N, C-alpha and C positions, 0 to 999 in steps of 0.2 A: 504494500499499500505505499502511496506516495506520503513523503513526509512534510510536504509543503502546505501551509496555511491556506485556507481559501481566501478569496479577496474580502470576504465579508469579515472574516476573523483579523486578517491584516488591518482593516479600517479600524475594528475595535482596539487592537492593540495601539496604533497610532493615536486614537482619540483618546484612550485612557492613559498614555505617557504625555500626550499634550496637556489633560487637565491636571495631572499630577504636578508637571512643571509650572503650569499656569498658577496655581493654588499654591504651593510652596513658594516660589520666587516672589509671586505676588504679595504674600503675607510678610515675608521678610522684608521687602522694600517698604511696606505699609509702616514699619516702625518709624520711618522718616518723618511720617505725618504725626506720629503719637508723641514724638520726642520731647516738646515743649511742655504736654500736659504731664508726661512722666516724670519731668524733672521737678516740677511744681509739686504734684501729688504724692511722691515719693520722698521729697525733702533730698534731692541729691543735685548732680551737675551733669553736664553735658558729656563730660570725659567719661563719667562711669557708665553712663547710659550706652555711650558710643562702645565702650569696652564689652559690655554684656552683649550688645548686637554684634560686635565683631566676632566674638567667640561663638555665638550662636551660628554665624554665618561660617566661620572658619571650620568649624566641627564638620560642615559637610564634607569638606575636602581632606582634613587632617587626619581624620579617623579611618578615611577609606581603606588603606592598606591594612589597618589592624581588624577591621571586621569584614573585609572581603572574603576571606575563605568560609566565614559563618555564614555569610549571607548567601554566597553561593550554594550551601547546601540547605537552607530554611526553606520551609514551605510557604507557599504564597498566604496561606492562611495566618500563618505565624506572623509574618511580615505585616499583613494587616493588622494585626493586634497591636504590633508595635508602632504602628502609625496612629493608632486609636490611643495609646498611651501618650504618645507626644502631644496629640490634639488636645487631649484633656489636661495634660500638663499646662499646655499654654493657656487654655481657658481658665485655670486655676489662678493664672496671674492676676484674674480681675480682684481676687481676694487679698493681693499682697498688700501690705501697710508700710512695707520698707523696703529697701533696694535689695537687701539680701534675701528676702523671700521671693521677690520678683527674679532675681539673678538666678535663684535655686531651680525655679519651675522652667525657666528658659533654658537652663544648661540641660536640663533632662529632655525638655522638647528638642533642643539642638541634636542630642545624640540620637534620639529617634529619627528625626530629620535626616541625618546622615545615613541611617539604614534604608530608609523609604526611598531616597534619590538614589542611591547605589543600585538597589534592588530593582528599579523601575529599569535603569539602563541595562541591566544583566539580563532580566526577564525578556526584555525587547531583543536583545543581542540572541538569545538562545532561540526564540520563537520566529522572528522575522529575519529572513536572509535574503530574500530576492528583493533587489532594488533598495538595499539597506540604506544607502546615502541618501535617497529621496524620501524614504518613509521616516527615517529618524531625523532628517532635517524638518520635515513637517512637524513631528512632534517636539522637537527641540524648540520651535518658535514659541512655545508656551512660555518658556522663560522670558522672552521678550515681550510679549505681549501681556503677560502677567505683571510685569514690573510697570506697564504703561496703564492698565486699566485697574488692578486691585487698589493702588493706592488713591484712585478717584472715588472708588466706592468707600475706602476707610474714611476719607474726609467727610463724606456724607454721613457715614454712621457715627463718627465723632461728633458732628454737631447735633444729632438727633439723640444718641444714647450716652454721650460722654465716653472717657477713655475705659472705664470699666466695662460698660456695655459692649463697646467696640471690640476689645480683646476677647470678651466672651464670645462673641459672634465670630470673631477670626478663627478662633480655637474650633469652633463649630464648622467653619468653612473647611479647614484642615480635615476634619473628621471625614469629609466626602472622600478624601483619597483612598480610605480602607476599601470603600466599594470599586474605585477605579483599580486598585492593585487586585482584588479578586477577579475583576474581569480579565486580567493578563495571565490567568492560568492556561498554560499549554500542554501539549503532549511531549513526553520526553524524546530527546532527540538522538539519533543514532551517532556514534562517534565517528564514524567514517564521513557521515554528511558533514560533521562539523569541521573536519580537516580539509575538507574540498575548497572552503572558502577563505583559507590563506594563502594570501599571495605568494609568500614564500615559504619554503619548507627547510626543516633541518634534521640531519641523519639522526638526532638524538632529541628526547624529550627533555622537559625542563629540570625535572628531576631524574638525571640520567643514572645509569647503572653504575658508571664510572665514577661518579660522586660518591655513590653508595659504597663501591669498592675501597676507595680512598679511606673513608671513614671506618670501614671494617678493618683495614690494614692498621690505622692508626689506633683503634680499640685494642687489636691484637698485640700491638706494640706495648700499649699501656698495661696490658693484662700481664705480659713478660716481665715488665718492670716490677710490677707487685709481687708475682711469683718470685722473683728473685731477691726479693727483700726490699722493694722500693720504699720510699718514705713516703709519709702522708701528703707531700706535695704532688706526688704522681696521681693519687686519687682525686686531689684538687684539681690538678690539670685535666683529668678525665672528665671532670663535671664541667669544667669550662667549655672543653671541646664539644661536648655533646649540647650545651647551651647554645654555643655558636652556630652549631649544626641545626638546632630547632630554627633558630631565628634566621639561618640561611634558607631553609625548606620552607618555612611559614611565609615568608615576605617574597618568596621567587626570586632571591638575588641572582642565582644562576643564569637568569635572563641577560645580565650584565655580561655575562661570559659566553652565554650560546648565541646571543644576537648582539653584534659589535655596535649596531646602531642605537641599543637601548639608552646608552649614556647620552647621546646626542638629543634623544627624544625628550629625556627627563630634563635635560639643561633647557630645552626649548620651553617645557612647561613653566619652569621657574620664571624666564623672561616674559614668557605670555601672562603670567599672573601679575608681573610689574606692570605690563602695558595696560591690560583690562581694568585693573583697579584704578590706576591713575586716571584714565580716560572716563571712566564712570563716575569717579568722585569729583573731578575737577573741571568737568566739561562746561557746567553752568557757571561755576566761579570764574572760569576763564573768560566767557562771555561777559560777565558783569565787569572784569578788569578792564575789558576793552571800552567801556563807557556805555555799553547798553542796559536799558532797564532790565529788571529781574523779569519781567512778564516776557520780554523778547530773549533773554538769555535761556529761559525754560524752554523756548521753542527749538533751541540746539538740541536739547534732549530729545524732543519729539522726533526731530530729523534724524538724530543717532538711532533713535529706536525703530523706526521704520527701516533704516538701512540695516539695522542688526537682523530684523525679522527676514528681510530679503537675502541677506547673506547666507542665513541659515538654510534656507531653502533652496537657492540658486547653486549651491555646490553639488547638490543631489544628481542633476542629470548630468553634469559634466563627469562626475566620478563614476556612476553607474553605466554610461554609455562609453566609458573608457577613453573619452577626449583627451582626459588628462588623470593622472594619478593622485591621489589624496595629498600625497607629500608635495608633489610639484605644485599643486594649486596653493598649498599653503605657503610655499616660497613666494609665489607671485602675489598673493594678497599681503605678505611682509612687506614686499617691496614698495607696493601701492601705500601701505600704512606709513612707512617710512619716509617716501616722498612727501605725504601729506603732513606728517609732524615736523619735517625739515622746512617746509615752505610756510609754516604757521607764522611768523613774525611779518611775512609780506602779505598776509591776508587781513586786510583791513575792513572791507565791505561786509555787511552782515549777510546779505544773500550768498556771496562766497564762503562765509564761515559756517552757514547752513549746509552748503554743498560739501565743505569738508569734514563736517560733522556726519552727514550721510554716508560719506565714503569710509571715513573711520568706522562707523558702525557696521557698514558692509563687510570690511576686512576682519574686525574684530567678530561679528556674528558667524561668518563662515569658517574663520579658524576655531571657534570654539566647539562646533559641531564636527569640523574634520579631525578633531582630537579623538573622538570615539572611532571614527573611521580608520584614523591610523592604527589605532589598536587593534581593530578587526583585521587588518589588511596585512599587517607586517609582523604579526606574532601569533603563536599557536593557538587556536581556538580554546583549548583546554586551560590556558593561562590567561583567558581574556580579563576574568575579575581581578587578578593580580596586577596585571599591567594597567588596567584603568585605576585600580587602587593607589598604585605608585604615582601614575599621571597626577591623580587628584592630591596627593602628598606633596609632590614637588610644586605643583600650582599654589597650595597654600602657603609655601614658603615664600612665593614672588608676592603675593597680595600684600602683606604689610610692607615689604620692601619698596614696592611701588608708592604706597600711600606716603610712607616716611619720605622718600627721594623726592617725589613730585611736589609733596606739601613744603618741605625745607628749602627747595629752589624757587618755589613760588613765594614764599614769605621773604626770602633774603634778597632774590632778583626779581623775578616776573614770571608770570604764567607762560609767556613766550618762550623765555628760556628753558623752563621747565618742559614745555612740549617739544623744544629742539633736542633736548637730552634724551627724551622718549624716542625720538627720531634716531639717535645715534644708538639706543638699546636696540632699536628694530634692525639697524644695519647689523650690530653684533648677532642678532636672532639669524639674520640671512647667513652669516659666516658660519653659524652653527649648523644649520639647517641643509647648506650646500654639501658638506662633506659626509653629513648623514645620509642624503640622497645617494652619494657614491657608494657608501657602505651598504645601503639597502640594495642597489644594484648589482654590486660586486658578490654579495651574499647569496643574491637570486641565481645569478649566472653559475656560480660555483655549486 
């Protein structure tokens, strides 16, 4: 019997992941609407609220490699329960009377959010294999659209129900993701079908028998030392070695040795985190610094949002129809974004600034979706969850670096200089991706 999903089931998966992304990212961005009220009601400051929201968001990526092996084996029903726990946790924030209570429930909700987001991508990957770039790109637009739509809804709720009622309702909105997750139940897939979608193959698996033999030989050596009257240090060394082996296996670190382009891909994720965070956080302040009113500067975010949505979808046909590989397309969009950033000081007219925001959103949106496509195409299918988890971890390293760097430059010099430096980071990204592309080609041909 064919293992392919019917078109109707594919549509269900696309819509389910779309709304999961839409709700999760929309609720996260809605905190920006609630910030002022939270500062007053919880008797705290902007820095503390920003820290809590930042941790809530960073958990999405930083925890990914730690929970990926568990999420990969969890049932959809259990993941749905985790989603419900996270939703209820956020709803309980409406009872918070101080910042500690608020931070605690947000922390728990952030952990659950990480599980749900990672599970959504893994479930989609396991079940939707035909036209993956197109279908995943459409589903991934939920992030960009949610960032634009849900905060508007939150603003209305805030005026109507206050901050307590708004958080309670946002938690209820998150609870709907439990239903969408249940819709993503699929049939188990055959291992041979999984391997057929990998663009490159390797003669050995990630946890190769060679590695096991090496560890076995070391264990034998340590055992002989103990038999020959070895000291307590030999036993301690064996424990440390075993611990290292567990870490090595659990996080799939053999990928860095099996696939030489892994290091390049992960370094790219760090640089991508720097660029994306800086662009998202400082796009509107950049417009204000140019002398435009806040209402006009906000329109830059709208232009960037539309570009972001288009970019996530546009990469799909290009990759799936094999007009260009995902890595080649990533390099092209990186070059385009580098040019936009480097030309920023010359862009004075507001219309041109809107076009630059649109192009920047187009490049960043497409590269965000292509990240998952790269993990699918250039790594073993049975290691997808590990690869994607590592990508998220390295991305989370770049996020705070981008915010700190761009913010410091903007405060000390100007936003134009800050954006020019981001252009330099994009040039560095190209210098990383081009050799990575060479390693991929070389590995494929050999």
